[in-house]
C-alpha positions, 0 to 999 in steps of 0.5 A: 808233555814238554821234555824236562832238561836239568842243568846245574845252576840257574836261570842265566847260567852256562848251563841254561845258555847251553840247555837253549842253544842245543835244545831250543830257546824255550827248553823246559829247565829244572835248576839244580844247585849241584851236580850230585843234585842234578845226577840225582833228580835225573836218576829219579826221572825228574828229568829226561836229560841234563846238561853237565859241564866236564872241562874247561879250556883254561881250568882242565877237567872237573874230574868229580863228573865222571866220577858221578857219570860212571857210578850212576851208569849214566849215558852221554847223548850229545855235547856242546861247546860254548865260549866263556865270557866271565864279567864282574856284576854288581848293583848299579851305581857301584864300581870296583874300588867300592868292592870287597866280596867277590862270589862265583863257581870255583871254576869261574875264579880259577878262571879269572885270577890274574885279573883279580891279582890286580885288586888284592882288596877283593876277597874271593869266595866261592859259591855253588853257581854263577847266576845264583849269586847275581840273583841273590845280590839282586834279591838282597840288594847286597852293596860292596858284593860282585858276582863273576857270571855272563852278561845274560845274568846281568841282564836277568837280574838288573845288575850292572857290568863293572869289568867285560871278559876278566877271565885269563885267556880269551879263548876261553872255552868249556865243553858241556856233555848231554847225559841221560839214563838211557843210550839214545837211538841215532834217528838220522844222526851220524854217531861219529864219537865216543865216550869210553872208560876202561880198567887195565892190568898194572903190567909194562906196555898196558896202556900202550897196547891199548892205544895201538888198538885205537890207532889201528882201527882209525879211531882218534883219540881227542881226550884221555882222562885217568882217575885214580881207583879209590879201593886200589891204591896207584891203580888207575882207571881212564877216560877217553873220547875217540872219534871215527868215521866208520862206526863198524871199525869202532864196534870192532875195536871195542871187541878187541878192547873188551878182551884187552882191558879188565874193564870196558865201558862205552859211556855213550855215543854220539855226534862230534860236535866240532 
């Protein structure tokens, strides 16, 4: 039986493109409209792994997804970066002047806000998924309505691209995580990156001490993201990504950090894809 890979969105979405690039063009996908559904179906065993967007070079981190990974004790088993090319699309035979509403995922709209400043007559409406909007426009034959999505979505659902590459920064890219309910065996793959989560005592210098350990053991911190701890106002947990050359040095650093932190969780170890 082929492995089932959960994605947020539908065929033609950026999650689908990542799944095809990471697992192969014939990947068996399971479409999920929300990240909560994606995680719930993964935990239930309906999919074996899942693709989850975690940060965009324009819009920043998707904070709720850090919480979902942590709360459900999921493991990060891989990562994949993809350039994001946003396009405005609608049923054929229309121009931008005829478009009254544009639906898309909030992150997509955020990445294109400068473009839409030039079209104040268009109302921007947040939706669950980029490609799902394209599919809905096609199915309902909705005129005066457009989607912001990938060129693949336009091709699949027979829409015409009214404007290409409408994202604000042309170097737009998104990092996606490959998540599972269990850590994968390396199977010969070089493991040189890790995602961590830790909590610290509220005392001066505690974060600096942790960062010093990361430096002293030759770990390169590529990401740090703080998240408030809901149960304890003004206290934060930290999500950190590190790369390393020596896995044994990484393990030694983790032994020390386990003593220095109130809670340390290794969310996953995997191959650095940059």
